[in-house]
C-alpha positions in Angstrom: -16.9 25.5 20.5 -15.6 24.0 17.3 -11.9 24.7 17.8 -9.1 22.1 17.4 -6.6 24.0 19.6 -7.6 26.2 22.5 -5.0 28.1 24.6 -4.7 30.6 27.4 -1.3 32.1 27.0 -0.5 35.0 29.4 1.9 37.3 27.6 3.4 40.6 28.3 5.6 40.5 25.2 4.7 40.7 21.6 7.3 38.0 20.8 5.6 35.1 22.4 5.0 32.1 20.1 3.2 28.9 20.8 4.5 25.9 18.9 1.5 23.8 17.7 3.3 22.1 14.8 2.7 18.6 16.2 -1.0 18.9 15.8 -3.3 17.4 13.2 -5.8 19.8 11.7 -7.7 17.4 9.3 -7.3 20.0 6.5 -4.6 21.7 4.4 -6.6 24.9 3.9 -4.6 27.7 5.8 -7.7 29.8 6.4 -9.5 26.8 7.9 -6.6 26.0 10.2 -6.5 29.6 11.4 -10.3 29.4 12.3 -9.5 26.3 14.4 -7.1 28.1 16.7 -8.4 30.2 19.6 -6.5 31.9 22.4 -8.7 32.8 25.5 -6.5 35.8 26.0 -6.8 36.9 22.4 -8.1 40.3 23.2 -5.0 41.2 25.3 -2.3 38.8 24.2 0.1 38.9 21.3 0.9 35.2 21.3 1.3 33.7 17.8 0.4 30.1 17.1 3.1 28.5 14.8 1.2 25.7 13.1 3.4 25.1 10.0 4.5 22.4 9.3 1.7 20.3 10.8 1.1 16.5 11.1 -0.4 14.9 7.9 -2.5 12.3 9.8 -4.0 11.8 13.2 -1.1 9.8 14.4 1.6 11.4 16.6 4.3 9.7 14.6 3.0 10.8 11.2 5.2 12.8 8.8 4.8 16.6 8.8 3.6 18.6 5.8 6.0 20.0 3.3 
C-alpha cells in the first residue's frame, strides 16, 4: 500500500468528516493528495477527509498551506 493516510471510519451518517489537516503529504498536487487517502470502509462509508490546509513540511510545528 502506498497511502499516506489510512482510516477505518465506521459511519451511519453522510455528514461524517475526518480532520487530517495536520498531515504532511509531501506534495501540493490536489489529485495526488486524494490518491494518498484511503478509508477501509470506503465502499459503505460516507466519511470525508478534510485535508486542506495541510502542513507544509514534515514537522508537526510547521506552518499550514495557504
